[in-house]
Every structure is written in structure tokens, then in C-alpha cells.
C-alpha positions in Angstrom: -116.8 160.3 20.9 -115.0 162.6 18.5 -113.0 165.3 20.3 -111.1 168.3 18.9 -108.8 170.4 21.0 -108.1 174.1 20.5 -105.0 175.4 22.2 -101.9 177.5 21.7 -98.4 176.6 20.5 -96.7 176.7 24.0 -94.1 174.0 24.7 -93.6 175.2 28.3 -96.9 175.5 30.0 -99.5 173.9 27.7 -97.6 170.9 26.5 -97.7 169.2 30.0 -101.5 169.0 29.8 -101.4 167.2 26.5 -98.5 165.0 27.4 -100.4 163.8 30.4 -103.7 163.5 28.6 -102.5 161.7 25.5 -100.2 159.3 27.3 -103.0 158.3 29.7 -106.2 158.5 27.7 -105.3 158.2 24.0 -107.0 154.8 23.7 -110.2 156.0 25.5 -111.1 158.9 23.4 -111.0 159.7 19.6 -108.9 162.8 19.2 -109.8 164.1 15.8 -107.4 167.0 15.8 -105.4 169.4 17.9 -105.4 172.9 16.5 -102.8 175.3 17.9 -102.8 179.1 17.5 -99.7 181.2 18.1 -98.8 181.7 21.8 -101.0 184.4 23.3 -102.8 184.8 20.0 -102.6 188.3 18.5 -100.7 189.8 21.5 -97.7 191.7 20.0 -94.5 189.7 20.4 -92.5 192.7 21.7 -95.2 193.5 24.3 -95.4 189.8 25.4 -91.6 189.7 25.7 -91.5 192.8 27.9 -94.3 191.6 30.1 -92.7 188.2 30.7 -89.3 189.8 31.2 -90.7 192.0 34.0 -92.5 189.0 35.6 -89.6 186.6 35.5 -86.8 189.0 35.9 -83.5 188.9 34.0 -82.2 185.5 35.3 -85.6 183.9 35.1 -86.2 185.2 31.6 -82.8 183.8 30.5 -83.8 180.4 31.8 -87.2 180.6 30.1 -85.8 181.6 26.8 -83.2 178.8 27.0 -85.9 176.2 27.7 -87.9 177.6 24.8 -85.0 177.4 22.5 -84.2 173.8 23.5 -87.9 172.9 23.0 -88.0 174.5 19.5 -84.9 172.6 18.4 -85.4 169.2 20.0 -89.1 169.3 19.2 -88.3 168.8 15.5 -86.7 165.4 16.2 -88.7 162.2 15.6 -89.9 160.4 18.7 -91.7 157.2 19.5 -94.8 157.1 21.7 -92.8 155.5 24.5 -90.3 158.4 24.7 -89.6 159.7 28.2 -90.1 163.3 27.2 -91.5 165.4 24.3 -90.4 168.9 23.5 -93.3 170.2 21.4 -97.0 169.5 20.8 -96.3 168.7 17.2 -93.7 166.1 18.2 -96.1 164.5 20.7 -98.9 164.4 18.1 -96.6 162.8 15.5 -95.5 160.1 17.9 -99.1 159.2 18.6 -100.5 159.6 15.1 -102.8 162.6 16.0 -103.5 165.3 13.5 -101.9 168.5 14.6 -102.4 171.8 12.7 -101.2 175.3 13.1 -103.9 177.9 12.8 -104.4 181.6 13.3 -107.8 182.6 14.6 -110.1 179.6 15.1 -113.1 181.9 14.6 -112.2 182.4 10.9 -114.9 181.2 8.6 -112.7 178.7 6.9 -111.9 177.0 10.1 -115.5 177.0 11.4 -116.6 175.4 8.1 -113.9 172.7 8.4 -115.0 172.0 12.0 -118.5 171.4 10.8 -117.2 168.9 8.2 -115.3 167.0 10.9 -118.6 166.2 12.7 -117.3 166.8 16.2 -119.0 165.6 19.4 -117.0 167.9 21.8 -114.8 170.9 21.2 -112.3 171.4 24.0 -110.4 174.7 24.7 -107.1 174.3 26.6 -105.5 177.8 26.9 -106.9 178.8 23.5 -105.8 182.5 23.2 -109.0 183.6 21.4 -112.6 184.3 22.6 -114.5 181.6 20.7 -117.6 182.9 18.9 -121.0 181.2 18.9 -120.7 180.0 15.3 -117.7 177.9 16.3 -119.1 176.7 19.6 -122.2 175.3 17.8 -120.1 173.1 15.6 -119.8 170.3 18.2 -123.0 168.2 18.7 -122.4 167.8 22.5 -121.1 171.3 23.1 -117.8 173.1 23.7 -116.0 173.1 27.1 -113.1 175.0 28.5 -110.6 174.3 31.4 -109.8 177.3 33.6 -107.2 176.9 36.4 -109.2 178.8 39.0 -112.3 178.4 41.1 -114.7 180.3 38.8 -116.5 182.6 39.1 -113.5 183.9 41.0 -110.3 184.7 39.1 -111.8 185.0 35.7 -109.5 186.4 33.0 -105.7 186.1 32.5 -103.0 184.5 34.6 -105.3 182.9 37.2 -102.5 180.8 38.8 -100.4 184.0 39.4 -103.4 185.7 41.0 -104.1 182.8 43.3 -100.5 182.8 44.5 -100.6 186.6 44.8 -103.7 186.5 47.1 -102.2 183.8 49.3 -104.6 181.0 48.4 -103.7 177.6 49.9 -104.9 175.7 46.9 -105.2 176.4 43.1 -108.7 175.9 41.9 -109.8 174.3 38.6 -113.0 174.6 36.7 -114.2 172.9 33.6 -117.2 174.6 32.2 -119.5 174.7 29.2 -118.5 177.5 26.8 -121.0 180.2 25.9 -120.6 183.5 24.1 -119.6 185.4 27.3 -116.1 184.4 28.6 -116.0 182.1 31.6 -119.7 182.2 32.2 -121.1 178.8 31.2 -122.2 176.3 33.8 -119.5 174.4 35.5 -119.2 170.7 34.8 -116.4 170.1 37.3 -114.7 172.1 40.1 -111.8 171.0 42.1 -108.5 172.1 43.6 -104.9 171.2 44.1 -102.9 172.2 47.2 -100.1 174.7 46.6 -96.8 173.4 48.0 -94.8 175.6 50.4 -92.4 177.9 48.5 -93.7 176.6 45.2 -92.9 178.9 42.2 -95.4 180.1 39.7 -93.5 178.1 37.0 -93.7 174.8 38.9 -97.3 175.3 39.9 -98.6 176.0 36.4 -96.9 172.8 35.1 -98.3 170.8 37.9 -101.8 172.1 37.6 -101.8 171.5 33.9 -101.0 167.8 34.4 -103.6 167.6 37.1 -106.1 169.2 34.8 -105.6 166.5 32.2 -107.1 163.9 34.5 -110.0 166.1 35.5 -110.7 166.7 31.8 -110.9 162.9 31.3 -113.5 162.7 34.0 -115.7 165.3 32.4 -115.4 163.8 28.9 -116.4 160.4 30.3 -119.5 162.0 31.9 -120.4 163.7 28.6 -119.9 160.5 26.7 -122.1 158.6 29.1 -124.8 161.3 29.3 -124.4 161.8 33.1 -123.2 165.4 33.2 -124.0 167.4 36.3 -124.2 171.1 35.7 -123.2 173.6 38.4 -124.7 177.1 37.9 -122.2 179.8 38.9 -123.2 183.0 40.8 -121.4 185.6 38.6 -122.3 188.4 41.1 -119.5 186.9 43.2 -117.0 186.8 40.4 -113.7 188.6 40.0 -111.7 189.4 36.8 -108.0 189.9 36.4 -105.6 190.9 33.6 -101.8 190.7 33.2 -100.3 192.1 36.4 -98.9 195.7 36.5 -95.3 196.5 37.4 -96.4 197.5 40.9 -98.3 194.2 41.3 -95.2 192.2 40.1 -93.0 194.1 42.7 -95.6 193.3 45.4 -95.6 189.6 44.3 -91.8 189.5 44.9 -92.1 191.5 48.2 -94.4 188.8 49.5 -91.6 186.3 49.0 -93.2 184.7 45.9 -91.2 183.5 42.9 -92.1 183.3 39.2 -89.5 180.7 38.5 
């Protein structure tokens, strides 16, 4: 089964998913290509930096920038597939001989036409920072699926892990669903959860849920391959939608004793 991933160039919070998936399931699935857009897509870099600085605070942002810098530098080095750690998605893909391309907007006509030529069975979105249009979703013969780290239809939108911590959830949900034109509204193919550890930071929880999600994704891909998918319709009248937290919400997050990093 020919699979293509759409994602973003994020060595901190997206790479753990691919590290886990490729190390464990490389021989089980044919990964045609992994296409990565810039982190957070078209979001202005200055705006993104300000938002993250407010969320992580001065010391936390310093740690985050240092980790990013190390990843950018060490991610250029050649690595073998048995390396203990990878620092970039490109480095991981090179080690395993997987095609890795940097793209801008995956909805661009040129990219959609190239996807048609690759004769994909399944298109998989993993933190892709763009709303995918129907012309792209139709390029895969068995459909397009997305992984969302929340119990949809609750916690649609941005930063679902943050909002689950904010609202005192005991576990972080995970939904893998069919992609349709409306965001987060296709039928669920898998729903599960992962217990939140006592005192766990947002940073740690995101990385842990990404690795957990890799194994859940493999389950769904097997079901698609074997034609035994069970669809779970979602009641969107019970849904909730969130965006990036405001300054007041970030202060309340900290007041509740929660940590970003």
C-alpha cells in the first residue's frame, strides 16, 4: 500500500512521530514520500515567536531555541538507520532511504498534479499546517486521513494538548479520522487515549503522545490495507473548537500549576 505523509518541518514535536513510525513500521508499509511544509505554514515568523515566547516564558523559550538550534545543526550530519537519535526529519529520511521534500502549500496545483502521478493509496496528514482542499484529498485511491491529538469532536482546532491540560483532563485523547473538506469533521477511524502523568509538562506530553500516535496510525493503516475499517460517525453538535491561547489563558494555565516545559 502506497502511503504519502504531509507534515511540517518541526524537529521538536513532529519528528518523534516519524522517528517512532519509521523505526517500527518501515518494512510493513511503502512510504512513497514525506512532504514537509514550513512550521506553522503561513503564520508570520515574528507572530509565531511572540506567541511561543509568551507560552514558554523566557527560560523555557531559551531552552526551546537552543534545542531547535542543535537540531538544525546536527540534523545536517549523515546518520545510519541504527542511530540512537535523529535531529531532523530530513536526516531520518536519508538514513532510511525515504524521499523527503520541502514544499510550501500542498494545495498548489503543481503539487496536486504530482500527487496524482504518484498513484497513492493513502494520504496521511500529521500536523500539516494547511487545510487540505478536496482536489488534493481525492488524489489517494483509498482516501486521506489525519491524526488529531484530542477526542474529537471535542478540542477541534489548534493546540489540543494544551487545552486538554488546561481543562484538567486525566488523559489526552487521540483521533484518526477520514479527511473531508471541513476541518476535523470526517468519520473517525480510531479513537483512544493516553493517561496524563502527574505534573507532566506540555512539552513532554506532546512528545509522548506523538510517539503513541505512531502506533495507533499503524493500526489504522493495516485496517485500510486489509479492507476492515470501522467508521465512527461523530456528533459535531457536541464539538468544541480552540485557537492559540490568549495572554490571559496562558496566565491562568500557569496559575493552575501547569508547565509548558
